[in-house]
OpenMM code with the backbone's topology and positions (N, CA, C; nanometers):
from openmm import Vec3, app, unit

residues = "UNK UNK UNK UNK UNK UNK UNK UNK UNK UNK UNK UNK UNK UNK UNK UNK UNK UNK UNK UNK UNK UNK UNK UNK UNK UNK UNK UNK UNK UNK UNK UNK UNK UNK UNK UNK UNK UNK UNK UNK UNK UNK UNK UNK UNK UNK UNK UNK UNK UNK UNK UNK UNK UNK UNK UNK UNK UNK UNK UNK UNK UNK UNK UNK UNK UNK UNK UNK".split()
positions = [
    Vec3(0.0569, -0.1112, -0.0049),
    Vec3(-0.0034, 0.0402, -0.0352),
    Vec3(0.0805, 0.1035, 0.0159),
    Vec3(0.0038, 0.2486, -0.0866),
    Vec3(0.0981, 0.3839, -0.0353),
    Vec3(0.0897, 0.4362, 0.1110),
    Vec3(0.2078, 0.4215, 0.1263),
    Vec3(0.2584, 0.5221, 0.2409),
    Vec3(0.1698, 0.6572, 0.2498),
    Vec3(0.1831, 0.6932, 0.1776),
    Vec3(0.1385, 0.8461, 0.1563),
    Vec3(-0.0115, 0.8809, 0.1665),
    Vec3(-0.0596, 0.7746, 0.0918),
    Vec3(-0.2151, 0.7370, 0.0946),
    Vec3(-0.2744, 0.6799, 0.2181),
    Vec3(-0.1844, 0.6094, 0.2624),
    Vec3(-0.2028, 0.5657, 0.4115),
    Vec3(-0.2101, 0.6796, 0.5645),
    Vec3(-0.1502, 0.7747, 0.5406),
    Vec3(-0.0876, 0.8879, 0.6002),
    Vec3(-0.2013, 1.0380, 0.5724),
    Vec3(-0.2448, 1.0167, 0.4777),
    Vec3(-0.2667, 1.1550, 0.4407),
    Vec3(-0.4405, 1.1275, 0.3311),
    Vec3(-0.5339, 1.0248, 0.3589),
    Vec3(-0.6081, 0.9847, 0.2876),
    Vec3(-0.6849, 1.0951, 0.2300),
    Vec3(-0.6915, 1.2230, 0.3085),
    Vec3(-0.8074, 1.3700, 0.2870),
    Vec3(-0.6925, 1.4132, 0.1526),
    Vec3(-0.5455, 1.4376, 0.1478),
    Vec3(-0.4839, 1.4736, 0.0563),
    Vec3(-0.5262, 1.3986, -0.0746),
    Vec3(-0.5171, 1.2968, -0.0755),
    Vec3(-0.5201, 1.1869, -0.2000),
    Vec3(-0.6186, 1.2440, -0.2681),
    Vec3(-0.7547, 1.2180, -0.2136),
    Vec3(-0.8923, 1.3119, -0.2414),
    Vec3(-0.8579, 1.3908, -0.3528),
    Vec3(-0.7959, 1.4769, -0.2566),
    Vec3(-0.7939, 1.6318, -0.3572),
    Vec3(-0.7139, 1.6349, -0.4725),
    Vec3(-0.6313, 1.5495, -0.5318),
    Vec3(-0.5289, 1.5256, -0.6410),
    Vec3(-0.6440, 1.5191, -0.7900),
    Vec3(-0.5782, 1.5574, -0.8675),
    Vec3(-0.6283, 1.4877, -1.0112),
    Vec3(-0.4692, 1.4396, -1.1246),
    Vec3(-0.4471, 1.3440, -1.1173),
    Vec3(-0.3007, 1.2684, -1.1312),
    Vec3(-0.3069, 1.2658, -1.2877),
    Vec3(-0.2336, 1.3121, -1.3713),
    Vec3(-0.1832, 1.3119, -1.5032),
    Vec3(-0.0404, 1.1838, -1.5002),
    Vec3(-0.0532, 1.1447, -1.5657),
    Vec3(0.1148, 1.0574, -1.5896),
    Vec3(0.1251, 1.0980, -1.7961),
    Vec3(0.2451, 1.1823, -1.7439),
    Vec3(0.2831, 1.1911, -1.9236),
    Vec3(0.4442, 1.0460, -1.9321),
    Vec3(0.3806, 0.9761, -2.0881),
    Vec3(0.4632, 0.8659, -2.0706),
    Vec3(0.5477, 0.9201, -2.1933),
    Vec3(0.6472, 0.9441, -2.2239),
    Vec3(0.7189, 0.9587, -2.3541),
    Vec3(0.7834, 0.8484, -2.4408),
    Vec3(0.7404, 0.7939, -2.5371),
    Vec3(0.7718, 0.6667, -2.6052),
    Vec3(0.7992, 0.6904, -2.7841),
    Vec3(0.9221, 0.6716, -2.7456),
    Vec3(1.0053, 0.6336, -2.9091),
    Vec3(1.0163, 0.4940, -2.8836),
    Vec3(0.9414, 0.4550, -3.0151),
    Vec3(0.9179, 0.3264, -3.0866),
    Vec3(0.9313, 0.1668, -2.9415),
    Vec3(0.8522, 0.2050, -2.8791),
    Vec3(0.8392, 0.1358, -2.7840),
    Vec3(0.6642, 0.0141, -2.7896),
    Vec3(0.6983, 0.0208, -2.9082),
    Vec3(0.5664, -0.0937, -2.9728),
    Vec3(0.5545, -0.1739, -2.9296),
    Vec3(0.6472, -0.2639, -2.8296),
    Vec3(0.6722, -0.3909, -2.8534),
    Vec3(0.5867, -0.3716, -2.6533),
    Vec3(0.6535, -0.2998, -2.6154),
    Vec3(0.6566, -0.2429, -2.4679),
    Vec3(0.5454, -0.1309, -2.3849),
    Vec3(0.4610, -0.1181, -2.5085),
    Vec3(0.3876, -0.0225, -2.4348),
    Vec3(0.2028, -0.0236, -2.3779),
    Vec3(0.1892, -0.1423, -2.4449),
    Vec3(0.0963, -0.1869, -2.3410),
    Vec3(0.1158, -0.2520, -2.2107),
    Vec3(0.2440, -0.3102, -2.2419),
    Vec3(0.2639, -0.3544, -2.0695),
    Vec3(0.2828, -0.2594, -1.9616),
    Vec3(0.3350, -0.1136, -2.0430),
    Vec3(0.3107, -0.0137, -1.9107),
    Vec3(0.2386, 0.0864, -1.9234),
    Vec3(0.1208, 0.0454, -2.0045),
    Vec3(0.0008, 0.1128, -1.9697),
    Vec3(-0.0921, 0.0196, -1.8596),
    Vec3(-0.0804, -0.1168, -1.8643),
    Vec3(-0.1043, -0.2216, -1.8177),
    Vec3(-0.1007, -0.2255, -1.6558),
    Vec3(0.0512, -0.2328, -1.6420),
    Vec3(0.0938, -0.2070, -1.5437),
    Vec3(0.0560, -0.0652, -1.4338),
    Vec3(0.0370, 0.0970, -1.5360),
    Vec3(0.0411, 0.1728, -1.4746),
    Vec3(-0.1217, 0.2077, -1.4270),
    Vec3(-0.1921, 0.1442, -1.4908),
    Vec3(-0.3516, 0.1517, -1.4978),
    Vec3(-0.4206, 0.0608, -1.4136),
    Vec3(-0.3168, -0.0350, -1.3687),
    Vec3(-0.3897, -0.1748, -1.2411),
    Vec3(-0.3368, -0.0927, -1.1247),
    Vec3(-0.2026, -0.0352, -1.1228),
    Vec3(-0.1910, 0.0109, -1.0101),
    Vec3(-0.2582, 0.1547, -0.9823),
    Vec3(-0.2641, 0.2023, -1.0654),
    Vec3(-0.3777, 0.3635, -1.0229),
    Vec3(-0.5210, 0.3100, -0.9941),
    Vec3(-0.5303, 0.2327, -1.0158),
    Vec3(-0.6969, 0.1605, -1.0215),
    Vec3(-0.7417, 0.1714, -0.8848),
    Vec3(-0.6393, 0.1030, -0.7903),
    Vec3(-0.6259, 0.0582, -0.6572),
    Vec3(-0.6383, 0.2433, -0.5958),
    Vec3(-0.6878, 0.3483, -0.6205),
    Vec3(-0.7248, 0.4648, -0.5740),
    Vec3(-0.8315, 0.4966, -0.6105),
    Vec3(-0.9179, 0.5891, -0.5491),
    Vec3(-1.0104, 0.6455, -0.5633),
    Vec3(-0.9716, 0.8255, -0.5852),
    Vec3(-0.9380, 0.8380, -0.7328),
    Vec3(-0.8873, 0.9637, -0.7735),
    Vec3(-0.8670, 0.9926, -0.8799),
    Vec3(-0.9747, 1.1257, -0.9781),
    Vec3(-0.9559, 1.1052, -1.1179),
    Vec3(-0.7913, 1.1274, -1.1523),
    Vec3(-0.7586, 1.0279, -1.2899),
    Vec3(-0.6410, 0.9909, -1.3250),
    Vec3(-0.6470, 0.9799, -1.4719),
    Vec3(-0.5515, 1.0341, -1.5582),
    Vec3(-0.5665, 1.0119, -1.6954),
    Vec3(-0.3650, 0.9653, -1.7284),
    Vec3(-0.3975, 0.8981, -1.8461),
    Vec3(-0.2390, 0.8635, -1.8894),
    Vec3(-0.2044, 0.9492, -2.0255),
    Vec3(-0.1175, 1.0650, -2.0655),
    Vec3(-0.1052, 1.1045, -2.1599),
    Vec3(0.0525, 1.0509, -2.2092),
    Vec3(0.0452, 0.9570, -2.3543),
    Vec3(0.1451, 0.9046, -2.3902),
    Vec3(0.1933, 1.0100, -2.5245),
    Vec3(0.3036, 1.0743, -2.4853),
    Vec3(0.3857, 1.1437, -2.6402),
    Vec3(0.4919, 1.0260, -2.7218),
    Vec3(0.4463, 1.0035, -2.8315),
    Vec3(0.4935, 0.9208, -2.9468),
    Vec3(0.5735, 1.0200, -3.0349),
    Vec3(0.6965, 0.9407, -3.0773),
    Vec3(0.7845, 1.0141, -3.1118),
    Vec3(0.8702, 0.8618, -3.1621),
    Vec3(0.8034, 0.8414, -3.2726),
    Vec3(0.8478, 0.7178, -3.3689),
    Vec3(0.7953, 0.6830, -3.4870),
    Vec3(0.8294, 0.5549, -3.5417),
    Vec3(0.7570, 0.5036, -3.6305),
    Vec3(0.7373, 0.3550, -3.6441),
    Vec3(0.7021, 0.3139, -3.5350),
    Vec3(0.7183, 0.1438, -3.5213),
    Vec3(0.5717, 0.1053, -3.5096),
    Vec3(0.4947, 0.2079, -3.5075),
    Vec3(0.3576, 0.1536, -3.5113),
    Vec3(0.3028, 0.1475, -3.3341),
    Vec3(0.4153, 0.2402, -3.2530),
    Vec3(0.3427, 0.2393, -3.0839),
    Vec3(0.2473, 0.3513, -3.1183),
    Vec3(0.2120, 0.4277, -3.1924),
    Vec3(0.1009, 0.5032, -3.1371),
    Vec3(-0.0543, 0.4205, -3.2022),
    Vec3(-0.0320, 0.3438, -3.2515),
    Vec3(-0.1286, 0.2831, -3.3054),
    Vec3(-0.1852, 0.1874, -3.2079),
    Vec3(-0.0684, 0.1098, -3.1224),
    Vec3(-0.0651, 0.0504, -2.9741),
    Vec3(-0.1808, 0.1471, -2.9291),
    Vec3(-0.1252, 0.2402, -2.9025),
    Vec3(-0.1678, 0.3337, -2.7485),
    Vec3(-0.2859, 0.3554, -2.8057),
    Vec3(-0.3314, 0.4222, -2.9494),
    Vec3(-0.4755, 0.4188, -2.9587),
    Vec3(-0.5686, 0.3019, -2.9419),
    Vec3(-0.5417, 0.2035, -2.9988),
    Vec3(-0.5913, 0.0842, -2.9453),
    Vec3(-0.6769, 0.0570, -2.7758),
    Vec3(-0.5335, 0.0689, -2.7067),
    Vec3(-0.5446, 0.0459, -2.5745),
    Vec3(-0.6973, 0.1717, -2.5221),
    Vec3(-0.6883, 0.2907, -2.5528),
    Vec3(-0.7538, 0.3979, -2.5179),
    Vec3(-0.9277, 0.3516, -2.5446),
] * unit.nanometer
topology = app.Topology()
chain = topology.addChain("A")
for resn in residues:
    res = topology.addResidue(resn, chain)
    for name in ("N", "CA", "C"):
        topology.addAtom(name, app.Element.getBySymbol(name[0]), res)
């Protein structure tokens, strides 16, 4: 469990979380990365989103679009 969340649950409810993931030719890894982030963040009751900045040509953008 998250020690911050345990110590300050009222503070956690006030947070809107945005995660920015830079991705350069990460087609083979991006789905695993997104799965792991989503699984971890979903444990907490707070608004969140993940943004992926794609700068490559291997099809990472297509995988991210399918994921969303």
